C-alpha positions, 0 to 999 in steps of 0.5 A, spaced: 424 591 558 420 585 559 419 583 552 428 583 552 427 579 559 422 574 556 426 574 550 432 572 554 428 567 558 426 563 552 434 563 550 436 560 556 430 555 557 432 553 550 440 552 552 437 548 558 433 543 554 439 542 549 443 541 555 439 536 558 437 532 552 444 531 550 446 529 557 440 524 557 443 521 551 449 518 555 446 512 557 444 510 550 451 511 548 454 508 554 450 502 553 452 501 546 459 502 547 459 497 553 456 492 548 461 493 543 467 493 548 465 487 551 465 483 544 472 486 543 474 483 550 471 476 549 474 475 542 481 477 545 480 472 550 478 466 544 484 468 541 489 468 547 491 476 545 497 477 550 494 481 555 487 482 558 483 487 556 477 490 561 471 494 560 470 500 566 463 504 566 463 509 571 455 508 572 458 501 576 462 505 581 460 505 588 461 512 588 460 516 582 460 524 586 464 528 582 466 523 578 465 524 570 461 519 566 465 514 561 466 508 559 473 505 558 476 500 553 483 498 557 489 494 557 491 490 564 499 490 566 504 486 564 511 486 566 516 489 561 521 484 563 527 488 566 527 492 573 529 499 574 534 503 579 529 508 581 525 503 585 530 499 588 530 494 582 523 493 582 521 489 576 518 494 571 511 493 568 507 496 562 500 499 562 496 505 561 493 504 554 486 506 554 480 508 549 475 513 553 469 516 551 466 521 556 461 526 557 462 533 559 457 538 563 455 540 556 452 534 555 457 533 548 462 527 548 469 526 547 474 521 545 480 520 548 486 515 547 492 514 552 498 510 551 502 504 554 507 507 558 512 504 563 517 506 568 522 505 563 519 508 557 513 513 554 511 516 548 512 524 548 505 525 548 500 524 554 494 523 550 491 523 544 483 527 542 480 522 537 474 527 537 472 534 540 466 534 544 460 531 539 453 530 540 452 523 543 448 520 537 454 522 533 458 516 535 455 511 531 457 503 531 461 504 525 465 510 528 466 507 535 469 501 531 473 505 527 476 508 533 477 502 536 482 500 530 486 507 532 486 504 539 490 498 537 494 501 532 496 506 538 497 500 542 502 497 538 506 504 537 506 505 544 508 498 547 515 496 548 513 489 544 509 493 539 510 492 532 506 497 528 505 495 520 504 501 515 497 502 516 498 503 524 503 508 522 499 511 517 493 512 523 498 514 528 501 520 523 494 522 522 493 522 529 499 526 531 497 531 525 490 533 527 492 532 534 495 538 535 490 542 531 485 539 536 489 541 542 490 549 540 484 553 544 482 547 547 476 549 551 478 549 559 472 545 561 474 539 556 482 540 558 480 539 565 475 533 563 481 530 559 486 531 566 480 528 570 480 522 566 487 521 566 488 521 574 483 515 573 486 512 568 493 512 572 489 510 579 486 504 575 493 502 574 496 504 580 491 501 584 489 507 587 
């Protein structure tokens, strides 16, 4: 029996070492994401993009208790140009477009996109999963930039003033196809993480 216990002790220790090793990689990945996202924000201002882009780093929040680790690139809000009777003719605004990288409790990182939406329009899906949990080192600079391209294509496809071209439509078509596969038997911990991130995204665009 002692040998059995020692064997399981070694396996638990190995598992713990793997998890903590991946968790320790988060700061390195987060720094890389922030650097790339900051460049995108700067370039967007330089060319006078129709709406500002922002970066949100969970490490910079005053309270991180019960807060998932994440880095987000997201659009600001802007008026749709018409009102909605549901809110006493309040001018409707569009927001919510977000590209998010977040680390799960296991140390792996997922990448999720949320679309533009307003009180007057929205897409059928609440989000697209760009990548299921991967080791932090898997997210190279080239892969991050690739996901940024998908983010802008998704923004074109979900904004009321979007004008997606052929390449944007190809990217969105791939997302629709593969997203269904990724959401099949999605682990509960990942599903909960995505819902938590969605709540954070909604909070940022409502001021809560």
